[in-house]
C-alpha positions as CSV (number, residue, x, y, z in Angstrom):
1,M,-48.4,66.4,-106.0
2,R,-48.2,68.7,-103.2
3,I,-46.6,67.7,-99.8
4,A,-46.6,70.1,-96.4
5,I,-43.1,68.5,-94.9
6,G,-42.4,69.2,-91.5
7,S,-40.0,68.4,-88.9
8,D,-38.6,68.8,-85.2
9,H,-35.1,69.5,-84.4
10,A,-34.4,65.4,-83.9
11,G,-35.5,65.5,-87.7
12,V,-34.6,67.9,-89.3
13,H,-31.6,66.0,-91.1
14,L,-33.6,63.6,-92.7
15,K,-36.4,66.5,-93.9
16,E,-34.0,68.0,-95.7
17,A,-32.9,64.5,-97.5
18,I,-36.9,64.3,-97.6
19,K,-36.7,67.3,-99.7
20,T,-34.4,67.1,-102.1
21,L,-36.3,63.8,-103.2
22,L,-39.3,65.3,-103.4
23,T,-37.6,67.6,-106.0
24,E,-36.1,65.2,-107.5
25,R,-39.3,63.6,-108.1
26,G,-40.8,66.3,-109.2
27,H,-43.4,66.9,-106.3
28,A,-43.7,70.4,-105.7
29,H,-43.5,71.2,-101.2
30,H,-43.2,73.5,-98.6
31,D,-41.7,73.0,-95.6
32,F,-43.0,74.1,-92.1
33,G,-39.7,73.9,-90.6
34,C,-37.9,73.3,-88.4
35,F,-34.5,74.5,-90.1
36,D,-31.7,73.7,-87.6
37,A,-31.1,71.6,-84.4
38,T,-32.3,74.5,-82.1
39,P,-35.1,72.4,-80.2
40,V,-38.1,72.9,-81.0
41,D,-41.3,71.5,-79.8
42,Y,-42.3,68.7,-82.1
43,P,-46.4,69.2,-81.3
44,D,-46.2,73.1,-82.7
45,I,-44.8,71.7,-86.5
46,G,-46.6,68.6,-86.4
47,R,-50.2,70.5,-86.1
48,Q,-49.5,73.1,-89.1
49,V,-48.5,70.6,-91.4
50,A,-52.1,68.1,-90.8
51,E,-54.3,71.2,-90.9
52,A,-52.3,72.9,-93.9
53,V,-53.7,69.0,-95.3
54,A,-57.1,68.6,-93.7
55,G,-57.7,72.3,-94.6
56,G,-56.6,70.9,-98.5
57,D,-54.0,73.5,-99.5
58,F,-51.8,70.0,-99.9
59,D,-52.7,66.9,-100.7
60,Q,-50.5,65.1,-98.6
61,G,-48.4,65.3,-95.9
62,I,-44.8,64.0,-94.0
63,L,-43.8,64.6,-90.5
64,I,-40.4,63.8,-88.9
65,C,-39.0,63.8,-85.9
66,S,-36.5,61.1,-83.7
67,S,-39.0,58.2,-83.7
68,G,-41.7,60.0,-85.8
69,I,-44.1,58.4,-83.2
70,G,-45.0,62.2,-81.7
71,M,-45.1,63.5,-85.1
72,C,-47.6,60.7,-85.6
73,I,-49.8,61.1,-82.3
74,V,-50.3,64.9,-82.5
75,A,-51.1,64.6,-86.4
76,N,-53.6,62.4,-85.4
77,K,-55.7,64.8,-83.2
78,V,-56.3,66.7,-86.5
79,A,-59.5,66.1,-87.7
80,G,-59.4,64.8,-91.1
81,I,-55.7,63.4,-90.8
82,R,-55.0,59.3,-91.3
83,A,-51.2,59.6,-90.2
84,A,-49.0,56.2,-90.5
85,L,-46.0,55.5,-89.3
86,C,-44.3,54.1,-91.2
87,Q,-40.7,51.9,-91.2
88,D,-41.2,49.7,-94.5
89,S,-42.3,50.0,-97.3
90,F,-44.8,47.3,-96.9
91,C,-46.1,49.7,-94.5
92,A,-46.2,52.5,-96.1
93,R,-47.6,50.7,-99.1
94,R,-50.3,49.4,-97.2
95,S,-51.1,53.0,-95.1
96,R,-52.2,54.2,-98.7
97,E,-54.0,51.3,-100.2
98,H,-56.0,50.1,-97.6
99,N,-56.5,53.3,-95.0
100,D,-56.1,56.4,-97.7
101,A,-53.2,57.9,-95.2
102,N,-52.5,61.3,-95.4
103,V,-49.3,61.9,-93.7
104,L,-46.7,59.5,-93.1
105,C,-44.5,59.8,-90.3
106,L,-40.9,59.0,-89.9
107,G,-38.6,58.6,-87.4
108,E,-34.7,60.1,-88.2
109,S,-33.0,57.7,-85.4
110,V,-35.0,55.0,-86.6
111,L,-34.8,54.6,-90.4
112,G,-31.7,54.8,-92.8
113,L,-31.5,57.2,-94.9
114,G,-32.3,54.2,-97.8
115,V,-35.1,53.3,-96.3
116,A,-36.8,56.1,-96.2
117,R,-36.2,57.1,-99.4
118,E,-37.7,53.8,-100.0
119,V,-41.1,54.4,-97.9
120,V,-41.3,57.7,-99.5
121,E,-41.1,56.8,-102.7
122,T,-43.9,53.6,-102.1
123,Y,-45.8,56.4,-100.2
124,L,-46.4,58.3,-102.8
125,S,-46.4,56.4,-105.3
126,A,-49.4,54.3,-104.0
127,Q,-53.1,55.3,-104.3
128,F,-56.3,53.8,-102.2
129,Q,-57.8,51.2,-103.0
130,G,-61.0,51.7,-102.1
131,G,-64.3,48.9,-102.1
132,R,-64.2,46.8,-98.8
133,H,-61.5,49.7,-98.0
134,A,-63.7,52.6,-98.2
135,R,-66.3,51.0,-96.5
136,R,-63.7,50.9,-93.6
137,L,-62.7,54.7,-94.0
138,K,-65.9,55.2,-93.4
139,K,-66.1,54.2,-90.3
140,I,-63.3,55.7,-89.2
141,K,-64.8,59.2,-90.6
142,A,-68.2,58.6,-88.6
143,L,-65.7,57.5,-85.1
144,E,-64.1,60.9,-86.2
145,E,-67.4,62.8,-86.4
146,S,-68.5,61.7,-83.3
147,R,-65.6,63.7,-81.7
148,G,-63.8,60.1,-81.0
149,L,-64.2,57.1,-78.6
150,P,-66.6,56.5,-76.3
151,R,-65.8,57.1,-73.2
152,K,-64.8,54.3,-70.4
153,P,-67.5,55.1,-67.5
154,S,-65.9,56.4,-64.3
155,P,-65.7,53.9,-61.8
């Protein structure tokens, strides 16, 4: 599996540990940064990873920041991305099986290394189930193609 990975400065330590796990499991990966604790803006890295996955250059993406929330918000702004913030294996499995997630978001300040490794392994080993979930995914894609949710009328 080809994986795009990136983090901001608040996720760089977990990212390095996850890169080691990916190598151990035989997954090819490319690190989009950042590479040390020098502050960076997470939207820049999140966008690069999300666009690389949406463009088909990578099978999956992993994004890490302090909570995982910011990276998840950014990634989901890119057409074709279904990013999931996962803090346990149940959510990691479901994000793939039911939602066909293609970007996993993690929070370094939220997860310990052991749980993070378990979440990544579960996420990468799960497969989209199709069936009734494919129908729902088709509706998500149609919504995306319509350029987002309908806006509330202005008062």
